C-alpha positions in Angstrom: 87.8 66.2 42.9 85.5 68.8 43.7 86.3 72.4 42.6 86.9 75.0 44.9 84.3 77.7 45.9 81.7 74.8 45.3 81.5 73.3 49.2 80.0 76.0 51.9 82.7 78.0 54.2 83.1 75.8 57.5 80.9 77.9 59.8 83.0 77.6 63.1 84.4 81.1 63.6 88.2 81.4 64.4 89.7 82.3 67.9 91.3 85.4 68.6 94.3 85.8 70.3 92.7 89.1 72.3 92.1 87.0 75.5 96.0 86.0 75.9 97.1 89.2 75.5 94.5 90.8 77.7 96.0 88.1 80.6 99.0 88.8 80.4 98.7 92.3 80.1 96.5 91.7 83.8 99.3 89.3 85.4 102.1 91.7 84.5 100.6 94.8 86.1 99.4 92.5 89.0 103.0 91.9 90.0 104.1 95.6 89.2 101.4 96.2 92.3 103.2 93.9 94.1 106.1 94.6 93.1 105.3 98.3 95.5 103.6 97.2 97.6 106.8 94.9 99.3 108.8 98.4 98.3 106.2 100.6 100.4 106.3 97.8 103.0 110.7 98.1 103.0 110.9 101.9 103.1 108.0 101.9 106.2 109.8 99.5 108.4 113.3 101.3 107.4 111.2 104.6 108.5 109.9 103.4 111.9 113.3 102.2 112.5 114.6 105.5 112.2 112.1 106.8 114.3 112.3 104.6 117.2 116.0 105.5 117.3 115.4 109.5 117.5 112.6 108.4 120.2 115.5 106.1 122.1 118.3 109.0 121.6 116.1 111.6 123.1 115.4 109.7 125.9 119.0 108.4 127.1 119.2 109.8 131.0 122.2 112.7 131.0 125.0 110.9 133.2 126.7 113.6 135.5 129.7 114.5 135.3 133.1 112.9 137.2 134.6 114.1 139.9 137.2 116.5 139.7 140.8 115.5 141.6 141.2 118.4 143.5 137.5 118.5 145.0 137.8 117.4 148.7 136.2 114.3 149.8 133.7 114.1 152.6 134.5 112.8 156.2 133.7 109.0 156.2 130.6 108.5 157.9 131.2 107.3 161.8 130.8 103.3 161.8 127.9 101.9 163.2 127.6 99.8 166.3 128.1 96.5 165.7 125.2 94.3 165.2 123.6 91.6 167.9 124.8 88.0 166.6 121.2 87.0 166.5 120.5 89.8 163.7 121.0 89.3 160.1 123.5 92.1 158.1 120.5 94.1 156.0 120.7 93.2 152.1 122.5 95.4 149.9 120.3 97.5 147.8 120.3 96.5 144.0 122.5 98.3 140.8 120.4 99.6 138.3 121.0 98.5 135.3 123.3 100.5 132.8 121.1 100.9 129.7 122.7 102.6 126.6 121.8 104.1 123.6 122.8 101.4 120.3 122.6 103.2 116.9 120.2 101.0 114.6 122.9 101.2 112.0 125.9 102.8 111.4 126.5 105.6 109.4 127.8 105.0 105.8 128.7 107.3 103.6 128.3 105.2 100.6 124.7 105.7 101.5 124.5 109.5 101.6 126.8 109.6 98.2 124.0 107.4 96.5 120.8 109.0 98.5 122.2 112.3 97.1 122.4 110.7 94.2 118.9 109.7 93.5 118.3 113.4 95.3 118.9 115.2 92.1 117.2 112.5 89.6 114.0 113.2 91.9 113.6 110.0 93.3 112.7 111.0 96.5 111.5 107.4 97.8 114.8 106.3 96.8 117.0 108.3 98.6 114.7 108.6 101.5 115.1 104.6 102.2 119.4 105.1 101.3 119.2 108.4 103.7 117.5 106.5 106.3 120.2 103.5 105.9 123.2 106.7 107.2 121.1 108.3 109.8 121.7 109.6 112.2 124.4 111.7 110.0 121.7 112.1 107.4 119.3 113.6 109.8 119.3 117.3 107.1 118.9 115.3 104.3 115.8 113.2 105.7 114.7 117.2 106.5 115.2 118.4 102.4 113.9 115.2 101.4 110.6 115.5 103.6 110.0 119.3 102.5 110.4 118.0 98.2 107.4 115.7 99.5 105.1 118.2 101.2 106.3 116.4 104.7 106.6 119.6 106.4 105.4 118.2 110.4 108.4 115.0 109.6 110.8 117.7 107.5 110.5 120.2 111.2 111.2 117.8 113.1 114.1 116.1 111.3 115.7 119.6 110.9 115.1 120.5 114.3 117.4 116.8 115.3 119.9 118.6 113.0 119.9 121.6 114.6 120.8 119.3 118.0 123.6 117.3 116.4 125.6 118.7 113.6 127.2 121.9 114.6 127.9 123.1 110.7 123.8 122.4 109.9 123.1 125.6 109.2 126.2 126.0 106.5 126.5 122.4 105.6 124.6 122.3 102.2 122.8 124.9 100.1 119.0 123.3 99.9 119.0 124.9 96.0 121.9 122.9 94.7 120.7 119.2 96.0 117.6 119.1 92.9 119.0 118.5 89.6 116.8 121.3 88.7 116.0 125.2 88.9 112.7 124.3 88.1 112.3 121.7 90.7 113.3 123.6 93.2 111.2 126.2 93.0 108.3 124.0 92.9 109.1 123.2 96.0 109.5 126.5 97.3 106.5 127.9 95.8 104.8 124.6 97.3 106.2 125.8 100.8 104.3 129.4 100.1 101.2 128.7 99.1 100.9 126.6 102.3 101.7 128.9 104.4 99.6 131.6 102.8 96.8 129.1 103.6 97.7 129.0 107.8 99.8 132.7 108.1 100.7 131.4 111.6 102.5 128.5 111.4 105.8 128.9 113.5 106.9 124.9 111.7 106.2 126.5 108.3 107.9 129.7 108.5 110.6 128.0 110.3 111.2 125.6 107.4 111.1 128.6 104.6 113.6 130.4 107.0 116.0 127.6 106.1 115.6 127.6 103.0 115.3 131.8 102.0 118.4 131.6 104.6 120.4 130.9 101.3 118.5 132.0 98.6 117.9 136.2 100.7 120.2 136.4 103.0 120.2 136.0 107.4 118.0 139.1 107.0 115.1 137.6 105.6 115.2 134.2 107.7 115.5 136.5 110.6 112.2 138.5 110.5 110.5 135.5 109.5 111.7 133.7 112.5 110.8 136.2 114.6 107.6 136.4 113.5 107.7 132.3 113.9 108.8 133.3 117.7 106.0 135.8 117.7 103.4 133.3 117.0 104.4 130.4 119.0 106.7 131.4 121.8 108.1 128.3 123.2 109.1 127.1 119.4 112.6 125.7 119.7 113.5 125.2 116.2 112.9 129.4 115.0 114.5 129.9 118.9 117.9 127.9 118.1 118.0 129.0 114.6 117.8 132.8 115.8 120.9 131.3 117.9 122.4 130.5 115.2 122.1 133.4 113.1 123.3 135.6 115.5 122.2 139.2 116.5 
């Protein structure tokens, strides 16, 4: 038997497990990216459905009012002379199809409750998906969710729509109470004010700030912002409707 230590060590290096670990990390990262992309596609599809429903609701024709019972009926028109036997009767006028707007899905209060829970936890993407499923009753919450993500063009659109469909929109909720912490609400408020400093005549931004400040500083402060908005853009409908809601 050869004593230990007399033979040379094997020149073959030991294999490291580092490449396997790195491969596993890359695989997990790819799975996470794929899941995130799938989630973004779902949110985009639901947002597109809601926007299409908004456009369809705005384009719905207004039906004329029903005729009153007391309204006198017009005198019957004289009957035309009988047509010659060889003359064919005129074709009956074609009736226009009855087009009715069907909502994307019925409102679900449970989605609103879950959406508010996600909103308070600052998970705005998840909250937005749930609010879209409660469309259109969640229009005001969608406005605040867009506002929290600094998507001001979407926020003013949802807020204007809420003004037209919800008579209690102004007193429905205090925006600051929806956020989980005062710091989160202050951050959103400061971001809006800084954006308005960069664009001081933007009527959309002034109207959004008036909505937040109405609940913080009162109606006179909000009214002053809305007057500035209408002076900058006289045909700005959201600011005009907001002023009417505040009153004299």
